[in-house]
Backbone bond lengths (Angstrom), bond angles and torsions (degrees), N, CA, C in turn:
res aa  C-N    CA-C-N  psi(-1)  N-CA   C-N-CA  omega(-1)  CA-C   N-CA-C  phi
1 M - - - 1.441 - - 1.505 109.24 -
2 T 1.298 116.45 159.66 1.471 119.33 -179.97 1.526 109.90 -73.20
3 F 1.309 115.33 167.87 1.458 120.49 179.78 1.534 110.17 -62.17
4 E 1.309 116.41 -42.82 1.469 120.73 -178.51 1.529 111.04 -63.58
5 Q 1.336 117.17 -41.17 1.475 120.65 177.32 1.536 110.58 -63.00
6 A 1.329 116.41 -44.60 1.460 120.57 -179.99 1.527 111.16 -62.84
7 L 1.308 116.50 -41.28 1.463 121.45 179.73 1.535 110.35 -64.92
8 K 1.304 117.64 -39.21 1.478 121.65 178.26 1.529 109.97 -64.70
9 I 1.313 117.69 -45.11 1.467 122.06 179.86 1.524 109.80 -64.78
10 K 1.323 116.61 -40.58 1.467 120.08 177.57 1.525 110.23 -59.39
11 S 1.321 116.63 -45.05 1.462 121.02 179.53 1.516 111.32 -61.85
12 E 1.326 116.84 -39.09 1.466 120.32 178.31 1.528 111.63 -66.48
13 H 1.324 117.07 -37.78 1.474 120.90 178.20 1.524 111.83 -67.95
14 N 1.331 116.59 -32.47 1.461 120.70 -176.95 1.517 112.93 -72.59
15 I 1.319 118.37 -20.23 1.456 120.80 -178.10 1.529 109.37 -67.99
16 G 1.292 115.98 117.81 1.458 121.82 176.26 1.509 116.32 77.39
17 V 1.312 117.54 3.50 1.473 120.06 179.91 1.509 108.41 -115.97
18 S 1.333 116.91 110.52 1.451 119.33 -178.96 1.535 112.18 -104.76
19 S 1.317 117.10 -13.12 1.454 119.49 -176.16 1.531 113.28 -85.64
20 K 1.326 118.24 -13.75 1.461 121.94 -179.93 1.514 109.39 -123.82
21 S 1.297 114.45 153.00 1.453 119.13 171.44 1.519 108.27 -121.79
22 Y 1.291 116.63 152.25 1.457 122.57 -177.50 1.498 109.50 -126.00
23 R 1.329 115.75 150.57 1.457 121.12 -179.39 1.529 108.75 -142.84
24 V 1.301 116.33 141.62 1.454 121.31 174.37 1.537 106.81 -80.57
25 C 1.332 115.97 134.16 1.466 121.05 -179.82 1.530 109.07 -144.10
26 P 1.352 116.43 163.03 1.469 118.20 173.60 1.524 110.42 -59.22
27 N 1.312 117.16 144.47 1.460 122.26 -177.04 1.529 110.02 -68.15
28 P 1.337 118.83 118.53 1.464 120.29 -177.62 1.521 113.46 -66.27
29 K 1.338 117.90 -23.58 1.467 120.58 -178.24 1.527 112.82 -78.50
30 T 1.323 116.91 -31.90 1.458 120.04 -176.26 1.527 113.41 -112.93
31 D 1.310 117.76 -8.71 1.467 122.41 -176.21 1.522 109.82 -144.56
32 S 1.327 115.64 65.69 1.474 119.43 -174.34 1.531 111.49 -63.80
33 K 1.335 118.30 -37.12 1.461 119.78 179.44 1.520 111.05 -64.71
34 G 1.328 116.88 -48.40 1.465 120.12 178.07 1.502 112.62 -60.04
35 Y 1.336 115.43 -43.20 1.464 120.61 179.23 1.516 111.55 -63.13
36 N 1.329 116.52 -48.40 1.474 119.99 -179.06 1.515 111.66 -62.21
37 D 1.323 117.81 -42.80 1.469 121.32 177.63 1.516 110.90 -63.43
38 F 1.328 116.44 -42.95 1.460 121.05 179.11 1.530 111.04 -61.69
39 M 1.346 116.33 -46.28 1.453 120.42 -178.74 1.535 112.34 -66.00
40 A 1.336 116.86 -37.56 1.461 120.61 177.44 1.531 110.15 -61.58
41 E 1.321 115.82 -44.64 1.467 119.46 178.90 1.531 111.27 -68.65
42 L 1.313 116.70 -37.33 1.467 120.64 179.19 1.521 111.25 -63.69
43 R 1.316 116.99 -39.22 1.470 120.16 178.06 1.524 111.29 -65.81
44 K 1.320 117.43 -31.41 1.463 120.96 179.38 1.519 112.35 -74.80
45 S 1.337 116.57 -48.00 1.454 117.75 -169.25 1.533 114.68 -113.49
46 R 1.318 118.40 -32.29 1.465 123.74 -176.85 1.526 112.88 59.74
47 N 1.307 117.17 7.67 1.465 120.57 -179.24 1.527 112.12 -100.51
48 L 1.313 118.07 14.36 1.460 120.57 -179.63 1.534 110.02 -75.27
49 T 1.303 114.84 144.57 1.465 120.52 177.12 1.522 109.75 -103.91
50 D 1.296 117.01 173.29 1.465 119.78 174.94 1.510 111.52 -59.36
51 E 1.298 116.89 -38.59 1.481 121.09 178.36 1.521 111.86 -60.39
52 D 1.338 116.94 -31.73 1.467 120.35 179.70 1.520 111.57 -64.05
53 A 1.318 117.55 -25.47 1.459 120.72 178.62 1.512 111.50 -58.74
54 K 1.324 116.82 -31.61 1.469 120.97 178.29 1.527 111.28 -63.91
55 K 1.313 117.28 -34.29 1.459 121.12 -178.60 1.526 111.74 -67.60
56 Y 1.312 117.01 -30.99 1.456 122.13 -176.49 1.527 113.03 -92.06
57 S 1.302 117.20 -19.81 1.470 121.08 -177.39 1.518 110.82 -70.58
58 T 1.337 115.78 137.07 1.459 120.17 176.62 1.527 111.80 -100.35
59 N 1.341 117.11 -12.52 1.460 119.76 -177.32 1.537 114.29 -136.81
60 M 1.322 117.33 7.03 1.468 123.30 178.36 1.532 112.78 59.57
61 D 1.335 115.81 36.22 1.467 122.02 174.48 1.529 105.71 -114.02
62 F 1.334 116.68 126.09 1.454 120.84 -171.51 1.527 112.05 -123.68
63 E 1.319 114.42 163.96 1.450 123.76 179.69 1.514 108.60 -143.02
64 I 1.322 116.98 168.67 1.456 121.78 177.81 1.525 107.95 -102.46
65 L 1.301 116.62 130.56 1.456 123.48 178.31 1.531 108.38 -106.11
66 E 1.339 116.35 125.35 1.461 120.33 178.29 1.519 109.67 -79.22
67 G 1.326 116.03 148.84 1.451 122.47 -173.13 1.510 117.17 -56.08
68 H 1.318 119.16 -28.95 1.452 118.32 -176.85 1.513 113.16 -74.78
69 Y 1.340 118.38 -1.96 1.455 121.60 177.27 1.511 113.61 -90.82
70 Y 1.325 117.94 -7.43 1.468 119.22 179.49 1.492 111.57 -137.12
């Protein structure tokens, strides 16, 4: 999905849910390199924003990552 679609879905998931956090990330199914690089950096700093996902994406296909994965 596009970045804008992923961001919209993330916003919808965040409504009324305080126990989980969501993040836009490169799609692991279609962009394994971008996803792996993004996750490696996320584990180091945890300061990445949704916009940072664009920097790591190689094909501009995104997914929503639930908070318990990072």
